[in-house]
C-alpha positions, -999 to 999 in steps of 0.1 A, spaced: 292 -183 -234 310 -210 -255 346 -200 -262 357 -230 -283 339 -250 -310 319 -277 -293 311 -308 -314 280 -326 -302 272 -361 -314 237 -374 -310 234 -412 -317 198 -420 -327 170 -401 -344 141 -413 -324 122 -395 -297 152 -386 -276 175 -379 -305 152 -357 -324 137 -338 -295 172 -332 -279 185 -318 -312 154 -296 -315 160 -283 -280 196 -276 -287 188 -258 -319 166 -234 -299 188 -231 -268 221 -227 -288 208 -206 -317 233 -178 -312 262 -202 -309 252 -222 -339 250 -190 -360 285 -180 -349 298 -215 -357 308 -222 -320 287 -253 -319 283 -282 -343 255 -308 -339 257 -341 -357 228 -366 -356 235 -401 -367 204 -422 -374 197 -453 -395 166 -437 -409 161 -402 -422 130 -398 -401 116 -401 -366 87 -425 -362 58 -415 -340 51 -450 -328 17 -444 -311 3 -438 -345 15 -471 -360 -17 -490 -352 -38 -464 -370 -14 -465 -399 -18 -503 -400 -56 -499 -400 -55 -473 -428 -67 -443 -407 -34 -424 -412 -11 -424 -442 23 -440 -434 42 -409 -445 24 -388 -419 35 -412 -391 71 -401 -396 88 -368 -392 117 -360 -417 148 -352 -397 164 -329 -423 133 -307 -424 130 -301 -386 167 -303 -378 178 -277 -403 207 -265 -382 221 -300 -376 242 -322 -397 222 -354 -404 242 -386 -412 222 -416 -423 241 -446 -409 246 -468 -378 271 -463 -350 289 -496 -345 310 -488 -315 320 -459 -292 353 -453 -275 344 -425 -252 378 -423 -236 391 -412 -270 359 -393 -279 354 -413 -311 325 -432 -326 328 -458 -354 300 -458 -379 289 -471 -412 268 -452 -438 249 -460 -469 281 -453 -489 304 -475 -468 299 -506 -489 301 -487 -521 334 -471 -511 349 -503 -499 370 -484 -474 354 -498 -442 338 -480 -413 347 -444 -406 353 -426 -374 338 -394 -361 352 -374 -332 331 -354 -307 333 -334 -275 298 -341 -261 280 -374 -266 242 -380 -264 234 -417 -266 198 -422 -277 197 -453 -299 164 -465 -285 155 -502 -282 150 -533 -303 124 -561 -301 132 -585 -272 129 -619 -287 132 -654 -272 147 -686 -286 113 -699 -297 112 -723 -327 99 -707 -358 99 -671 -344 126 -658 -366 111 -675 -397 74 -666 -394 68 -638 -369 66 -601 -376 73 -573 -351 55 -540 -347 80 -513 -340 85 -496 -374 63 -481 -400 75 -507 -425 63 -535 -402 30 -518 -396 22 -514 -433 36 -549 -440 13 -563 -414 -17 -545 -429 -9 -559 -464 -4 -593 -449 -37 -594 -431 -56 -584 -462 -37 -609 -483 -47 -637 -458 -83 -627 -464 -77 -630 -502 -62 -664 -497 -91 -676 -475 -116 -663 -500 -100 -681 -529 -89 -714 -515 -109 -746 -516 -88 -762 -488 -105 -757 -453 -71 -761 -435 -55 -733 -455 -86 -712 -450 -86 -716 -412 -48 -709 -410 -51 -678 -431 -79 -665 -409 -62 -671 -376 -41 -642 -362 -20 -646 -331 -6 -615 -312 20 -621 -285 23 -594 -259 -4 -575 -239 12 -541 -238 3 -510 -257 18 -523 -290 1 -556 -290 -34 -545 -277 -36 -515 -299 -24 -533 -331 -48 -561 -325 -77 -538 -318 -71 -516 -349 -64 -545 -373 -94 -566 -361 -116 -535 -366 -101 -530 -401 -105 -567 -410 -141 -568 -397 -150 -539 -420 -131 -554 -449 -149 -587 -447 -181 -571 -460 -165 -568 -494 -158 -606 -496 -188 -627 -508 -177 -658 -488 -161 -643 -457 -177 -632 -425 -161 -615 -394 -171 -646 -374 -148 -667 -397 -117 -650 -384 -100 -660 -352 -80 -634 -333 -59 -645 -303 -40 -623 -278 -13 -642 -257 1 -626 -226 25 -642 -201 13 -622 -171 -21 -621 -155 -32 -587 -169 -29 -566 -200 -22 -528 -203 -8 -524 -168 -3 -487 -175 -40 -479 -174 -46 -497 -141 -60 -530 -131 -97 -520 -135 -92 -507 -170 -71 -537 -179 -100 -560 -169 -124 -538 -188 -102 -541 -219 -101 -579 -216 -139 -580 -214 -143 -557 -244 -119 -577 -265 -137 -610 -256 -171 -594 -265 -156 -590 -300 -148 -627 -301 -111 -621 -295 -95 -648 -274 -74 -633 -246 -52 -659 -230 -35 -646 -198 -6 -664 -180 1 -681 -213 33 -682 -234 41 -690 -270 62 -721 -270 66 -725 -308 54 -713 -341 74 -737 -363 57 -750 -394 31 -723 -391 15 -737 -360 13 -716 -329 18 -738 -298 9 -722 -265 21 -731 -230 -15 -742 -220 -14 -769 -247 -35 -751 -273 -24 -754 -310 -34 -730 -337 -24 -734 -374 -18 -698 -384 0 -678 -411 2 -647 -388 22 -644 -356 28 -608 -344 55 -604 -317 51 -574 -294 64 -590 -262 87 -563 -249 119 -545 -260 155 -545 -249 183 -519 -251 200 -513 -285 230 -536 -291 253 -506 -297 253 -500 -259 273 -532 -254 299 -518 -279 308 -488 -257 331 -482 -227 303 -467 -207 288 -482 -176 257 -504 -180 233 -519 -154 222 -555 -152 196 -550 -179 221 -535 -204 209 -499 -200 232 -470 -194 236 -460 -157 225 -424 -155 221 -397 -130 189 -376 -124 206 -349 -145 207 -373 -175 245 -376 -175 260 -410 -177 270 -420 -141 307 -414 -134 315 -402 -169 319 -367 -181 307 -353 -214 283 -383 -219 245 -380 -218 216 -404 -223 178 -407 -220 149 -428 -232 149 -466 -236 187 -468 -235 190 -450 -202 184 -462 -166 173 -428 -151 166 -427 -114 130 -417 -106 133 -389 -80 96 -388 -75 95 -425 -63 112 -445 -37 150 -449 -39 161 -475 -64 132 -470 -88 139 -460 -124 117 -441 -149 98 -464 -173 112 -467 -209 82 -451 -226 75 -422 -250 61 -400 -223 94 -400 -204 115 -399 -235 100 -366 -248 103 -350 -213 138 -362 -207 149 -350 -241 140 -314 -232 158 -315 -199 188 -332 -215 190 -305 -242 187 -277 -216 214 -293 -194 238 -298 -223 234 -261 -231 239 -252 -195 271 -273 -194 285 -255 -225 278 -221 -208 290 -231 -174 256 -229 -158 241 -253 -131 222 -284 -143 185 -293 -138 172 -325 -123 147 -346 -142 115 -351 -123 81 -358 -137 44 -358 -128 24 -387 -140 -2 -376 -164 -18 -408 -172 -22 -434 -201 -45 -438 -230 -50 -467 -254 -71 -472 -285 -89 -505 -291 -102 -497 -326 -124 -470 -341 -144 -452 -314 -132 -477 -287 -105 -471 -260 -95 -469 -224 -78 -441 -205 -65 -433 -170 -58 -396 -170 -52 -374 -139 -68 -401 -118 -100 -403 -140 -110 -435 -157 -125 -432 -192 -137 -460 -215 -153 -463 -249 -157 -433 -271 -145 -406 -246 -113 -426 -240 -108 -430 -278 -113 -393 -283 -89 -385 -255 -64 -409 -271 -66 -389 -304 -65 -355 -288 -35 -364 -266 -14 -379 -294 -23 -352 -319 -10 -326 -294 23 -346 -290 31 -354 -326 60 -331 -336 56 -301 -360 24 -282 -370 28 -297 -405 22 -333 -391 -6 -322 -368 -25 -306 -397 -20 -336 -420 -31 -361 -394 -61 -341 -385 -71 -338 -421 -68 -375 -426 -89 -382 -396 -116 -358 -409 -116 -375 -443 -117 -409 -428 -148 -399 -409 -165 -387 -441 -155 -416 -465 -152 -453 -464 -120 -472 -452 -93 -481 -477 -92 -519 -481 -64 -522 -506 -33 -544 -500 -1 -531 -516 20 -561 -507 39 -559 -540 57 -528 -526 80 -552 -508 93 -565 -541 89 -535 -565 111 -550 -592 95 -584 -593 73 -578 -623 101 -562 -643 126 -589 -635 101 -615 -647 95 -596 -679 132 -592 -685 138 -630 -682 149 -631 -646 136 -653 -618 107 -638 -597 111 -639 -559 95 -670 -542 70 -646 -526 64 -617 -550 32 -605 -533 45 -600 -498 49 -617 -465 23 -644 -470 
């Protein structure tokens, strides 16, 4: 049993951070009650985002607040600090962080000490030095981006419906998605489905007027579901008049014109960037070993290689895959993150109690992807599904994985209501500038774009 007070610091409140803290709450319940263990979770957001539901949130099938899990509610035995870790000196067992009060206090960043460190900051969008990308593109990793994109798409339809300039209309109705992985394909499928439905409420817009383009640098999309299902997905998207351009790159989107490597040019007001992720920048501000891709070198027991009292999992960690050939690492996806978090929590509890550690190994379950309402592809336990069965499997699988019974019930209720009533087609772009109207009424200057990202 623990003889001294152990201070555990968890950096990140995503999949690994939240599930590890949940596991530790259960495994160390007696020690927490006796005050022998203290768990601190530092996260920039007070919630964990269940990212597989972002496309459905963007399409309006799920309320945004039901895509996130409040950390304070589920981690009631942990200390939650809303802030960002800027650097870590593991040799001294200290982390430097800033909180929401840092700027108000004017005292600079603060330091927190720990005995055991769990690094789970996740990843950020991997961008390239493409002209115009930073100015005009939008990502698809957060719930804010998902809802902002939904608002933006509907606003473009409003612009197209009201303009008398054909060039503006064409640009507003052209939507370019870069990246053929889960995020790009599912976001495109759900939003195209939503926009197609919404068009019926515009007197001068038809679904055929919209142009949807998927750009992928490799020769296939959705590699996780297999080559056959990937080809099926391409054929299904093209049947919906969605252009799928394989082995093609985005060269520029400056001046609201998407220029592709195959020479095609598309005037557009919408470029969605989902072309991969990279490790969180905080990893470079630590004294822990990193591999050539900037991820933490880890052991199969989820400890940082060659370092004591440091643990990692998920997107930030290069974990050897013991079920594959030597040199292979586990993929940075949600399926591994959730499973690794449980083993990490168990191993950390074992360490505090002087017990032997477990090795992380996994059995591949499969992959599922939604392509819009009642459309999907799946490769589960060696079986290939498509269409409605795959879409149903997608919903069942993710409903079973979303944390807490509270969220499961709310999501299921919303799916039920969505099946009984019509889609919501309202854009709330003004949420991005909630004080705009009051500032104007009070004599101030309105923002240059008071209605949103358009």
